[in-house]
MILO-100489 format. One line per 2 residues: number of its first residue (from 1); their letters; for each residue x, y, z of N, C-alpha, C. Coordinates in nm, 3 decimals, always signed. Example, Ala and Ser with C-alpha at 12.3 -4.5 7.8 and 13.67 -1.06 7.14 Angstrom:
# MILO-100489
1> AS> +1.319/-0.569/+0.780/+1.230/-0.450/+0.780/+1.320/-0.330/+0.780 ~ +1.285/-0.225/+0.708/+1.367/-0.106/+0.714/+1.290/+0.003/+0.787
END
This chain:
# MILO-100489
1> MT> +0.043/-0.070/-0.010/-0.012/-0.017/-0.010/+0.099/+0.136/-0.001 ~ +0.069/+0.234/-0.095/+0.126/+0.358/-0.058/+0.095/+0.436/+0.048
3> PR> +0.205/+0.459/+0.121/+0.184/+0.600/+0.184/+0.155/+0.681/+0.137 ~ +0.086/+0.749/+0.200/-0.009/+0.916/+0.188/+0.098/+1.061/+0.325
5> LR> +0.153/+1.099/+0.200/+0.258/+1.219/+0.336/+0.110/+1.270/+0.411 ~ +0.115/+1.327/+0.502/+0.008/+1.391/+0.625/+0.077/+1.566/+0.623
7> LR> +0.042/+1.640/+0.562/+0.107/+1.728/+0.557/+0.130/+1.810/+0.675 ~ +0.080/+1.828/+0.777/+0.005/+1.873/+0.923/+0.132/+1.824/+1.003
9> ET> +0.105/+1.667/+1.066/+0.178/+1.634/+1.158/+0.324/+1.655/+1.069 ~ +0.394/+1.657/+0.972/+0.516/+1.633/+0.901/+0.495/+1.831/+0.955
11> LT> +0.486/+1.914/+0.876/+0.570/+1.980/+0.894/+0.525/+2.057/+1.097 ~ +0.440/+2.008/+1.136/+0.432/+2.010/+1.340/+0.612/+1.915/+1.355
13> EA> +0.619/+1.814/+1.306/+0.678/+1.757/+1.306/+0.859/+1.882/+1.287 ~ +0.844/+1.957/+1.149/+0.955/+1.961/+1.112/+1.023/+2.132/+1.223
15> LW> +0.922/+2.193/+1.211/+0.967/+2.227/+1.289/+1.017/+2.242/+1.400 ~ +0.961/+2.134/+1.512/+1.024/+2.044/+1.620/+1.182/+2.015/+1.668
17> RA> +1.146/+1.984/+1.473/+1.331/+1.938/+1.460/+1.446/+2.005/+1.450 ~ +1.390/+2.107/+1.395/+1.479/+2.166/+1.303/+1.522/+2.309/+1.404
19> PE> +1.596/+2.314/+1.540/+1.690/+2.316/+1.611/+1.721/+2.246/+1.622 ~ +1.760/+2.124/+1.635/+1.831/+2.018/+1.639/+1.880/+1.992/+1.541
21> VL> +1.862/+1.998/+1.438/+1.902/+1.966/+1.277/+1.971/+2.122/+1.300 ~ +1.980/+2.227/+1.283/+2.095/+2.376/+1.385/+2.193/+2.312/+1.448
23> TG> +2.141/+2.310/+1.582/+2.301/+2.305/+1.677/+2.416/+2.110/+1.588 ~ +2.314/+2.058/+1.549/+2.362/+1.924/+1.532/+2.451/+1.953/+1.386
25> AG> +2.442/+1.958/+1.312/+2.534/+2.058/+1.206/+2.635/+2.224/+1.186 ~ +2.602/+2.217/+1.289/+2.614/+2.336/+1.355/+2.775/+2.407/+1.260
27> GS> +2.903/+2.312/+1.302/+2.978/+2.349/+1.308/+2.981/+2.381/+1.107 ~ +2.883/+2.299/+1.029/+2.956/+2.272/+0.891/+2.835/+2.442/+0.852
29> IA> +2.742/+2.393/+0.878/+2.612/+2.530/+0.858/+2.697/+2.634/+0.848 ~ +2.761/+2.684/+0.968/+2.852/+2.813/+1.001/+2.945/+2.829/+0.874
31> AA> +3.048/+2.703/+0.887/+3.145/+2.713/+0.770/+3.111/+2.775/+0.600 ~ +2.996/+2.698/+0.588/+2.949/+2.726/+0.477/+2.871/+2.943/+0.487
33> AV> +2.845/+2.965/+0.595/+2.752/+3.075/+0.584/+2.902/+3.233/+0.598 ~ +2.987/+3.093/+0.671/+3.124/+3.206/+0.673/+3.192/+3.252/+0.498
35> LS> +3.182/+3.141/+0.436/+3.261/+3.124/+0.296/+3.206/+3.213/+0.209 ~ +3.046/+3.236/+0.248/+2.964/+3.290/+0.150/+2.951/+3.442/+0.138
37> LV> +2.975/+3.482/+0.267/+2.917/+3.595/+0.288/+3.133/+3.675/+0.307 ~ +3.211/+3.572/+0.345/+3.352/+3.673/+0.271/+3.400/+3.625/+0.121
39> IG> +3.318/+3.534/+0.034/+3.301/+3.532/-0.132/+3.177/+3.711/-0.137 ~ +3.097/+3.716/-0.058/+3.024/+3.837/-0.137/+3.045/+3.972/-0.074
41> LT> +3.083/+3.933/+0.036/+3.133/+4.055/+0.071/+3.290/+4.122/+0.033 ~ +3.406/+4.089/+0.021/+3.500/+4.129/-0.060/+3.576/+4.066/-0.166
43> PA> +3.714/+4.182/-0.231/+3.720/+4.134/-0.293/+3.796/+4.091/-0.345 ~ +3.795/+3.948/-0.443/+3.937/+3.885/-0.454/+3.917/+3.838/-0.624
45> SG> +4.021/+3.825/-0.643/+4.005/+3.780/-0.764/+4.141/+3.591/-0.809 ~ +4.112/+3.589/-0.878/+4.240/+3.413/-0.964/+4.202/+3.335/-0.858
47> WL> +4.345/+3.269/-0.820/+4.390/+3.145/-0.756/+4.246/+3.175/-0.635 ~ +4.321/+3.297/-0.572/+4.212/+3.303/-0.377/+4.055/+3.324/-0.400
49> RA> +4.008/+3.344/-0.520/+3.839/+3.334/-0.548/+3.824/+3.182/-0.604 ~ +3.994/+3.091/-0.624/+3.917/+2.968/-0.693/+3.925/+2.887/-0.511
51> AE> +4.045/+2.936/-0.483/+4.009/+2.807/-0.338/+3.893/+2.858/-0.292 ~ +3.807/+3.030/-0.208/+3.700/+2.980/-0.125/+3.599/+2.937/-0.215
53> YA> +3.596/+2.935/-0.446/+3.465/+2.880/-0.421/+3.449/+2.672/-0.357 ~ +3.594/+2.669/-0.370/+3.653/+2.498/-0.358/+3.593/+2.454/-0.167
55> LL> +3.576/+2.579/-0.092/+3.608/+2.576/-0.026/+3.480/+2.573/-0.006 ~ +3.376/+2.657/-0.050/+3.250/+2.699/-0.050/+3.195/+2.544/-0.028
57> AV> +3.238/+2.491/-0.176/+3.156/+2.401/-0.188/+3.113/+2.247/-0.132 ~ +3.296/+2.286/-0.087/+3.317/+2.172/+0.025/+3.200/+2.185/+0.212
59> AL> +3.215/+2.301/+0.230/+3.100/+2.307/+0.261/+2.988/+2.291/+0.268 ~ +2.924/+2.326/+0.244/+2.826/+2.297/+0.178/+2.786/+2.147/+0.137
61> LM> +2.881/+2.096/+0.090/+2.853/+1.867/+0.119/+2.845/+1.913/+0.238 ~ +2.941/+1.914/+0.349/+2.899/+1.874/+0.437/+2.816/+1.865/+0.532
63> AL> +2.789/+2.035/+0.513/+2.603/+2.077/+0.580/+2.511/+1.987/+0.535 ~ +2.517/+1.921/+0.404/+2.389/+1.862/+0.348/+2.464/+1.764/+0.396
65> GA> +2.568/+1.681/+0.403/+2.509/+1.502/+0.465/+2.490/+1.531/+0.632 ~ +2.515/+1.678/+0.679/+2.494/+1.652/+0.795/+2.249/+1.659/+0.903
67> TT> +2.233/+1.784/+0.796/+2.131/+1.821/+0.833/+2.136/+1.710/+0.773 ~ +2.137/+1.591/+0.666/+2.048/+1.512/+0.588/+2.000/+1.423/+0.684
69> RI> +2.116/+1.362/+0.760/+2.193/+1.241/+0.846/+2.085/+1.237/+0.951 ~ +2.082/+1.470/+0.982/+1.971/+1.439/+1.142/+1.852/+1.430/+1.104
71> GV> +1.816/+1.464/+1.008/+1.676/+1.492/+0.927/+1.545/+1.379/+0.892 ~ +1.725/+1.240/+0.859/+1.687/+1.142/+0.798/+1.634/+1.004/+0.947
73> AG> +1.753/+1.032/+1.078/+1.725/+0.994/+1.235/+1.632/+1.064/+1.241 ~ +1.556/+1.184/+1.293/+1.465/+1.271/+1.340/+1.537/+1.317/+1.446
75> DK> +1.722/+1.287/+1.500/+1.712/+1.338/+1.602/+1.892/+1.286/+1.626 ~ +1.962/+1.409/+1.742/+2.124/+1.402/+1.687/+2.156/+1.211/+1.691
77> AG> +2.098/+1.167/+1.854/+2.187/+1.027/+1.836/+2.131/+0.974/+1.683 ~ +2.057/+0.995/+1.685/+2.038/+0.860/+1.525/+2.188/+0.926/+1.401
79> GK> +2.113/+1.029/+1.383/+2.230/+1.094/+1.269/+2.416/+1.047/+1.307 ~ +2.427/+1.051/+1.411/+2.553/+1.052/+1.420/+2.588/+0.837/+1.422
81> AL> +2.461/+0.800/+1.427/+2.444/+0.655/+1.352/+2.501/+0.679/+1.225 ~ +2.428/+0.730/+1.178/+2.445/+0.738/+1.079/+2.570/+0.829/+1.020
83> GL> +2.677/+0.849/+1.079/+2.772/+0.943/+1.017/+2.871/+1.054/+1.083 ~ +2.711/+1.123/+1.111/+2.720/+1.262/+1.137/+2.841/+1.275/+1.227
85> GP> +2.944/+1.385/+1.241/+3.022/+1.450/+1.279/+3.029/+1.473/+1.386 ~ +3.124/+1.570/+1.477/+3.143/+1.713/+1.540/+3.085/+1.771/+1.506
87> AG> +2.980/+1.862/+1.566/+2.902/+1.974/+1.459/+2.889/+1.958/+1.346 ~ +2.888/+1.874/+1.276/+2.819/+1.820/+1.101/+2.941/+1.881/+1.043
89> LQ> +3.105/+1.815/+1.104/+3.193/+1.820/+1.030/+3.214/+1.702/+0.915 ~ +3.189/+1.642/+0.912/+3.178/+1.502/+0.828/+3.300/+1.557/+0.703
91> LT> +3.379/+1.393/+0.626/+3.392/+1.422/+0.453/+3.364/+1.288/+0.496 ~ +3.284/+1.203/+0.415/+3.339/+1.081/+0.440/+3.290/+1.033/+0.310
93> RT> +3.243/+0.874/+0.290/+3.176/+0.818/+0.175/+3.015/+0.849/+0.088 ~ +2.910/+0.935/+0.208/+2.814/+0.938/+0.278/+2.843/+1.098/+0.177
95> EA> +2.905/+1.154/+0.149/+2.931/+1.264/+0.164/+2.987/+1.280/-0.083 ~ +3.103/+1.173/-0.062/+3.125/+1.148/-0.221/+2.928/+1.129/-0.259
97> RL> +2.845/+1.041/-0.175/+2.710/+0.935/-0.287/+2.632/+1.086/-0.323 ~ +2.686/+1.204/-0.168/+2.517/+1.252/-0.183/+2.601/+1.374/-0.327
99> LG> +2.683/+1.413/-0.352/+2.768/+1.441/-0.443/+2.744/+1.357/-0.615 ~ +2.797/+1.287/-0.640/+2.685/+1.172/-0.775/+2.570/+1.198/-0.765
101> AT> +2.471/+1.189/-0.656/+2.384/+1.243/-0.674/+2.310/+1.329/-0.722 ~ +2.341/+1.372/-0.633/+2.285/+1.624/-0.656/+2.378/+1.572/-0.831
103> LL> +2.476/+1.548/-0.865/+2.578/+1.609/-1.009/+2.422/+1.538/-1.148 ~ +2.387/+1.366/-1.076/+2.324/+1.282/-1.119/+2.203/+1.341/-1.179
105> CG> +2.114/+1.403/-1.065/+2.002/+1.458/-1.062/+2.034/+1.582/-1.117 ~ +2.052/+1.667/-1.086/+2.095/+1.808/-1.172/+2.129/+1.774/-1.352
107> LF> +2.226/+1.665/-1.403/+2.260/+1.630/-1.566/+2.089/+1.619/-1.523 ~ +2.022/+1.533/-1.526/+1.856/+1.436/-1.552/+1.784/+1.646/-1.597
109> LV> +1.795/+1.731/-1.496/+1.733/+1.841/-1.498/+1.802/+1.887/-1.632 ~ +1.902/+1.902/-1.634/+1.916/+1.962/-1.744/+1.924/+1.920/-1.894
111> IM> +1.921/+1.720/-1.872/+1.876/+1.726/-2.032/+1.752/+1.742/-2.070 ~ +1.669/+1.760/-1.898/+1.547/+1.790/-1.914/+1.457/+1.899/-1.951
113> IA> +1.542/+2.009/-1.919/+1.511/+2.155/-2.003/+1.549/+2.185/-2.176 ~ +1.681/+2.128/-2.152/+1.726/+2.169/-2.276/+1.635/+2.102/-2.397
115> LL> +1.578/+2.001/-2.413/+1.475/+1.930/-2.478/+1.336/+2.049/-2.488 ~ +1.343/+1.973/-2.325/+1.191/+2.136/-2.446/+1.198/+2.233/-2.476
117> GM> +1.358/+2.311/-2.431/+1.330/+2.422/-2.524/+1.357/+2.360/-2.646 ~ +1.425/+2.288/-2.632/+1.478/+2.272/-2.764/+1.318/+2.266/-2.959
119> TA> +1.166/+2.160/-2.816/+1.092/+2.149/-2.895/+1.026/+2.210/-2.928 ~ +1.022/+2.372/-2.773/+0.909/+2.509/-2.797/+0.992/+2.592/-2.902
121> LA> +1.102/+2.590/-2.870/+1.228/+2.653/-2.972/+1.157/+2.677/-3.161 ~ +1.138/+2.525/-3.125/+1.140/+2.457/-3.290/+0.915/+2.538/-3.325
123> LF> +0.899/+2.380/-3.214/+0.704/+2.508/-3.189/+0.702/+2.660/-3.254 ~ +0.807/+2.754/-3.128/+0.717/+2.892/-3.144/+0.752/+2.961/-3.311
125> GG> +0.898/+2.884/-3.343/+0.999/+2.924/-3.463/+0.921/+2.940/-3.584 ~ +0.841/+2.844/-3.568/+0.717/+2.781/-3.740/+0.635/+2.766/-3.702
127> AG> +0.636/+2.834/-3.609/+0.443/+2.880/-3.594/+0.393/+2.950/-3.677 ~ +0.504/+3.067/-3.739/+0.435/+3.159/-3.853/+0.379/+3.267/-3.746
129> LD> +0.358/+3.359/-3.654/+0.242/+3.462/-3.568/+0.393/+3.570/-3.587 ~ +0.343/+3.711/-3.575/+0.417/+3.760/-3.639/+0.496/+3.904/-3.493
131> AE> +0.640/+3.852/-3.519/+0.710/+3.924/-3.431/+0.683/+4.064/-3.405 ~ +0.606/+4.095/-3.466/+0.628/+4.228/-3.464/+0.530/+4.284/-3.322
133> AI> +0.386/+4.149/-3.378/+0.320/+4.243/-3.351/+0.306/+4.152/-3.169 ~ +0.361/+3.996/-3.188/+0.449/+3.978/-3.032/+0.452/+4.102/-2.918
135> RL> +0.597/+4.127/-3.032/+0.595/+4.283/-2.928/+0.545/+4.343/-2.895 ~ +0.447/+4.434/-2.999/+0.284/+4.523/-2.929/+0.233/+4.484/-2.831
137> RD> +0.236/+4.343/-2.798/+0.149/+4.215/-2.707/+0.024/+4.309/-2.800 ~ +0.012/+4.298/-2.904/-0.178/+4.249/-3.046/-0.183/+4.127/-3.050
139> WG> -0.171/+4.093/-2.951/-0.234/+3.940/-2.948/-0.384/+3.847/-3.020 ~ -0.422/+4.001/-3.127/-0.512/+4.005/-3.232/-0.429/+3.975/-3.398
141> AA> -0.389/+4.045/-3.384/-0.246/+4.025/-3.453/-0.181/+3.990/-3.555 ~ -0.118/+3.919/-3.373/+0.039/+3.837/-3.410/-0.121/+3.656/-3.443
143> GP> -0.146/+3.560/-3.473/-0.178/+3.486/-3.565/-0.298/+3.414/-3.563 ~ -0.361/+3.290/-3.563/-0.434/+3.214/-3.532/-0.462/+3.214/-3.418
145> AW> -0.557/+3.259/-3.334/-0.604/+3.182/-3.204/-0.599/+3.045/-3.107 ~ -0.589/+2.989/-3.223/-0.549/+2.823/-3.134/-0.410/+2.812/-3.103
147> KL> -0.361/+2.849/-3.241/-0.206/+2.906/-3.247/-0.117/+2.973/-3.121 ~ -0.169/+3.060/-3.114/-0.156/+3.108/-2.943/-0.163/+3.021/-2.798
149> WL> -0.335/+2.935/-2.810/-0.344/+2.873/-2.777/-0.277/+2.781/-2.686 ~ -0.222/+2.727/-2.775/-0.093/+2.599/-2.826/+0.041/+2.621/-2.804
151> LA> +0.062/+2.778/-2.809/+0.170/+2.781/-2.793/+0.184/+2.803/-2.607 ~ +0.081/+2.834/-2.561/+0.110/+2.988/-2.501/+0.029/+2.754/-2.346
153> GV> +0.001/+2.655/-2.402/+0.042/+2.545/-2.298/+0.161/+2.447/-2.299 ~ +0.216/+2.479/-2.455/+0.382/+2.471/-2.486/+0.420/+2.502/-2.399
155> GV> +0.442/+2.656/-2.387/+0.505/+2.720/-2.198/+0.524/+2.706/-2.077 ~ +0.331/+2.627/-2.095/+0.346/+2.575/-1.939/+0.408/+2.473/-1.998
157> IV> +0.427/+2.380/-2.012/+0.469/+2.307/-2.028/+0.664/+2.223/-1.976 ~ +0.679/+2.321/-2.076/+0.808/+2.333/-2.043/+0.892/+2.452/-1.926
159> VG> +0.800/+2.504/-1.858/+0.806/+2.597/-1.732/+0.819/+2.457/-1.610 ~ +0.644/+2.425/-1.628/+0.630/+2.331/-1.529/+0.685/+2.180/-1.542
161> AP> +0.737/+2.155/-1.639/+0.794/+1.979/-1.629/+0.891/+1.980/-1.534 ~ +0.966/+2.076/-1.595/+1.101/+2.089/-1.456/+1.101/+2.080/-1.322
163> VV> +0.991/+2.191/-1.256/+0.954/+2.147/-1.159/+0.879/+2.091/-1.110 ~ +0.801/+1.966/-1.195/+0.778/+1.871/-1.098/+0.833/+1.765/-1.082
165> FA> +0.939/+1.748/-1.214/+1.067/+1.614/-1.172/+1.088/+1.694/-1.080 ~ +1.171/+1.755/-1.038/+1.259/+1.778/-0.940/+1.199/+1.825/-0.845
167> LR> +1.075/+1.802/-0.814/+0.977/+1.773/-0.682/+1.002/+1.671/-0.656 ~ +0.992/+1.531/-0.808/+1.002/+1.418/-0.801/+1.135/+1.349/-0.741
169> LS> +1.246/+1.488/-0.757/+1.398/+1.353/-0.654/+1.392/+1.485/-0.579 ~ +1.306/+1.517/-0.517/+1.335/+1.626/-0.353/+1.391/+1.527/-0.258
171> LY> +1.387/+1.360/-0.278/+1.386/+1.324/-0.171/+1.516/+1.228/-0.238 ~ +1.540/+1.231/-0.322/+1.699/+1.159/-0.379/+1.841/+1.172/-0.213
173> AQ> +1.856/+1.266/-0.139/+1.918/+1.285/-0.048/+1.914/+1.237/+0.053 ~ +1.802/+1.284/+0.071/+1.709/+1.135/+0.229/+1.795/+1.016/+0.178
175> AT> +1.732/+0.975/+0.070/+1.727/+0.864/+0.022/+1.885/+0.809/+0.014 ~ +1.978/+0.868/-0.034/+2.075/+0.856/-0.047/+2.166/+0.834/+0.120
177> VS> +2.137/+0.898/+0.166/+2.238/+0.842/+0.239/+2.152/+0.722/+0.426 ~ +1.989/+0.744/+0.372/+1.960/+0.593/+0.415/+1.965/+0.444/+0.371
179> TG> +1.996/+0.487/+0.291/+1.997/+0.361/+0.217/+2.161/+0.311/+0.173 ~ +2.256/+0.409/+0.159/+2.417/+0.444/+0.157/+2.465/+0.380/+0.048
181> RM> +2.372/+0.389/-0.042/+2.364/+0.421/-0.191/+2.349/+0.538/-0.271 ~ +2.429/+0.534/-0.376/+2.428/+0.672/-0.453/+2.212/+0.659/-0.564
183> IS> +2.104/+0.756/-0.429/+1.988/+0.744/-0.527/+1.938/+0.864/-0.597 ~ +1.906/+0.861/-0.762/+1.891/+0.978/-0.800/+1.703/+0.948/-0.849
185> LT> +1.679/+0.894/-0.973/+1.603/+0.821/-1.038/+1.477/+0.744/-0.958 ~ +1.547/+0.672/-0.865/+1.475/+0.543/-0.811/+1.377/+0.666/-0.648
187> AT> +1.453/+0.723/-0.638/+1.414/+0.843/-0.555/+1.218/+0.853/-0.584 ~ +1.166/+0.937/-0.722/+1.042/+0.983/-0.759/+0.975/+0.826/-0.680
189> RL> +1.073/+0.760/-0.622/+0.868/+0.576/-0.594/+0.812/+0.680/-0.504 ~ +0.956/+0.703/-0.354/+0.862/+0.722/-0.310/+0.773/+0.840/-0.306
191> TN> +0.755/+0.929/-0.407/+0.673/+1.098/-0.379/+0.573/+1.037/-0.468 ~ +0.504/+0.871/-0.516/+0.395/+0.883/-0.559/+0.251/+0.858/-0.473
193> GS> +0.224/+0.973/-0.522/+0.107/+1.006/-0.426/+0.068/+1.103/-0.365 ~ +0.194/+1.137/-0.314/+0.181/+1.232/-0.210/+0.248/+1.439/-0.278
195> ML> +0.227/+1.411/-0.419/+0.264/+1.551/-0.541/+0.270/+1.707/-0.356 ~ +0.129/+1.680/-0.411/+0.039/+1.829/-0.377/+0.061/+1.791/-0.193
197> PL> +0.121/+1.703/-0.109/+0.120/+1.791/+0.041/+0.266/+1.815/+0.029 ~ +0.330/+1.776/-0.081/+0.501/+1.764/-0.096/+0.549/+1.917/-0.164
199> LA> +0.512/+1.942/-0.255/+0.490/+2.072/-0.307/+0.431/+2.168/-0.189 ~ +0.293/+2.130/-0.130/+0.278/+2.262/-0.003/+0.360/+2.282/+0.129
201> GL> +0.382/+2.184/+0.157/+0.539/+2.212/+0.306/+0.654/+2.297/+0.200 ~ +0.656/+2.214/+0.109/+0.829/+2.259/+0.021/+0.736/+2.379/+0.015
203> VL> +0.653/+2.464/-0.034/+0.603/+2.643/-0.035/+0.620/+2.657/+0.128 ~ +0.522/+2.656/+0.186/+0.509/+2.658/+0.306/+0.665/+2.649/+0.407
205> VQ> +0.775/+2.559/+0.409/+0.897/+2.577/+0.465/+1.009/+2.722/+0.363 ~ +0.975/+2.736/+0.248/+1.099/+2.809/+0.156/+0.981/+2.979/+0.241
207> LP> +0.906/+2.971/+0.303/+0.823/+3.132/+0.312/+0.915/+3.230/+0.360 ~ +1.050/+3.185/+0.444/+1.113/+3.222/+0.516/+1.190/+3.276/+0.407
209> GM> +1.218/+3.281/+0.284/+1.354/+3.291/+0.159/+1.283/+3.413/+0.123 ~ +1.132/+3.375/+0.088/+1.058/+3.408/-0.038/+0.980/+3.530/+0.032
211> AW> +0.983/+3.604/+0.160/+1.003/+3.725/+0.205/+1.147/+3.781/+0.185 ~ +1.218/+3.708/+0.195/+1.311/+3.822/+0.179/+1.368/+3.848/+0.036
213> AL> +1.349/+3.800/-0.053/+1.319/+3.775/-0.152/+1.235/+3.896/-0.244 ~ +1.156/+3.914/-0.185/+1.041/+4.031/-0.210/+1.112/+4.159/-0.131
215> LT> +1.152/+4.117/-0.041/+1.256/+4.311/+0.065/+1.373/+4.272/-0.032 ~ +1.418/+4.185/-0.066/+1.519/+4.223/-0.176/+1.493/+4.320/-0.327
217> VT> +1.382/+4.191/-0.359/+1.391/+4.310/-0.479/+1.298/+4.393/-0.453 ~ +1.259/+4.460/-0.364/+1.167/+4.563/-0.381/+1.267/+4.719/-0.318
219> GV> +1.422/+4.702/-0.337/+1.490/+4.765/-0.266/+1.431/+4.772/-0.089 ~ +1.406/+4.757/-0.020/+1.401/+4.725/+0.102/+1.493/+4.709/+0.175
221> LP> +1.582/+4.587/+0.144/+1.710/+4.572/+0.234/+1.877/+4.586/+0.118 ~ +1.971/+4.743/+0.142/+2.052/+4.743/+0.121/+2.103/+4.627/+0.032
223> AK> +2.214/+4.572/-0.101/+2.259/+4.505/-0.187/+2.355/+4.406/-0.076 ~ +2.465/+4.546/+0.074/+2.520/+4.426/+0.070/+2.482/+4.392/+0.227
225> AA> +2.333/+4.452/+0.291/+2.286/+4.359/+0.371/+2.152/+4.278/+0.308 ~ +2.097/+4.288/+0.246/+2.010/+4.199/+0.118/+2.102/+4.092/+0.140
227> LA> +2.206/+4.042/+0.180/+2.387/+3.963/+0.132/+2.314/+3.933/+0.210 ~ +2.450/+3.958/+0.359/+2.385/+3.880/+0.457/+2.311/+3.908/+0.595
229> AG> +2.168/+3.927/+0.595/+2.055/+3.907/+0.547/+2.021/+3.737/+0.537 ~ +1.995/+3.722/+0.389/+1.937/+3.639/+0.362/+2.064/+3.539/+0.417
231> VV> +2.225/+3.508/+0.352/+2.291/+3.397/+0.439/+2.278/+3.357/+0.549 ~ +2.253/+3.455/+0.665/+2.206/+3.411/+0.771/+2.014/+3.333/+0.793
233> LI> +1.972/+3.446/+0.714/+1.843/+3.369/+0.671/+1.872/+3.175/+0.633 ~ +1.895/+3.148/+0.619/+1.931/+3.063/+0.497/+2.012/+2.903/+0.657
235> AV> +2.121/+2.992/+0.720/+2.154/+2.849/+0.747/+2.144/+2.928/+0.883 ~ +2.070/+2.993/+0.970/+1.980/+2.974/+1.079/+1.810/+2.962/+1.085
237> VQ> +1.760/+2.954/+0.964/+1.535/+2.912/+0.976/+1.599/+2.830/+0.820 ~ +1.632/+2.831/+0.676/+1.572/+2.796/+0.605/+1.632/+2.635/+0.599
239> AP> +1.815/+2.642/+0.585/+1.789/+2.471/+0.558/+1.791/+2.372/+0.647 ~ +1.782/+2.415/+0.789/+1.740/+2.340/+0.925/+1.576/+2.285/+0.877
241> LK> +1.533/+2.397/+0.858/+1.389/+2.413/+0.878/+1.367/+2.239/+0.764 ~ +1.444/+2.338/+0.647/+1.405/+2.222/+0.421/+1.452/+2.057/+0.553
243> AA> +1.593/+2.053/+0.588/+1.616/+1.905/+0.570/+1.533/+1.857/+0.794 ~ +1.475/+1.922/+0.837/+1.389/+1.853/+0.862/+1.252/+1.810/+0.893
245> FL> +1.233/+1.887/+0.746/+1.091/+1.878/+0.643/+1.099/+1.749/+0.608 ~ +1.215/+1.769/+0.478/+1.224/+1.626/+0.370/+1.266/+1.502/+0.495
247> GA> +1.361/+1.516/+0.633/+1.377/+1.400/+0.649/+1.224/+1.326/+0.704 ~ +1.166/+1.419/+0.683/+1.025/+1.396/+0.828/+0.917/+1.348/+0.644
249> AF> +0.952/+1.339/+0.613/+0.847/+1.360/+0.514/+0.899/+1.230/+0.436 ~ +1.060/+1.171/+0.507/+1.135/+1.048/+0.412/+1.070/+0.907/+0.442
251> RR> +1.126/+1.012/+0.627/+1.073/+0.818/+0.734/+0.884/+0.820/+0.674 ~ +0.833/+0.926/+0.663/+0.711/+0.841/+0.626/+0.601/+0.885/+0.577
253> LD> +0.745/+0.881/+0.403/+0.707/+0.786/+0.290/+0.785/+0.690/+0.248 ~ +0.902/+0.651/+0.291/+0.937/+0.541/+0.300/+0.897/+0.330/+0.324
255> RP> +0.870/+0.288/+0.229/+0.822/+0.202/+0.283/+0.949/+0.064/+0.307 ~ +0.923/+0.023/+0.391/+1.004/-0.055/+0.464/+0.987/-0.201/+0.394
257> GE> +1.098/-0.269/+0.316/+1.132/-0.366/+0.287/+1.088/-0.371/+0.124 ~ +1.113/-0.193/+0.075/+1.090/-0.237/-0.087/+1.235/-0.144/-0.066
259> DL> +1.346/-0.243/-0.209/+1.437/-0.208/-0.193/+1.478/-0.036/-0.302 ~ +1.538/+0.031/-0.320/+1.587/+0.097/-0.393/+1.668/+0.113/-0.456
261> AP> +1.683/+0.104/-0.571/+1.796/+0.021/-0.624/+1.891/+0.190/-0.711 ~ +2.040/+0.159/-0.681/+2.094/+0.273/-0.731/+2.084/+0.354/-0.830
263> L> +2.092/+0.452/-0.852/+2.107/+0.523/-0.976/+1.884/+0.586/-0.947
END
């Protein structure tokens, strides 16, 4: 029987568990935050900047490994059983698997976007619409209504399909940590029947980041203040809360006895 995600109880657990995720992974999260601020607020170039980005990538990978371990286990003690290091500072085979799974998921998304983009360009290019009328937003003169509706539908698919695919892959890191294998496409099985509550939950846990983005775009926060506020917000609130939510969702959607094949 396919489990269904109960949004309210999953969000409630995520809110309770987020502080534990933060404290358990605090070292790696702090390292990533500090390096992000250094890169964003200080001038550098050449090898120095490249070294800073390399260190940031390592810190982010450690933070992903630490927060995912705690989220999957439900607490710090369980996270340590999965290889959590002191203050979330660890670089093990699990991090290597997470890196590989992340790159694979990213590759699949890029391939999908490229194929959809090429298809859309071919359809738009061959539709024979009046480019000048489109520029002037004179839709009545742009071409037949059925073509406009067809191309609008294509546009929705081009934008929506990658979002849906990313949502289907959203538990890949949790599956990778839990199984001890590099999981990417097979993680889509976990979200069967629970896409809407999972999407709603991810939107809700992203609300602090959305509020920050709105304040930044509208100019309420100056550039440097926006960067500092964004880094602190992600480190203290967003990353722990998202990891706690995805971990709680994974434990509810994982089916004991069902083997998730690598890749």
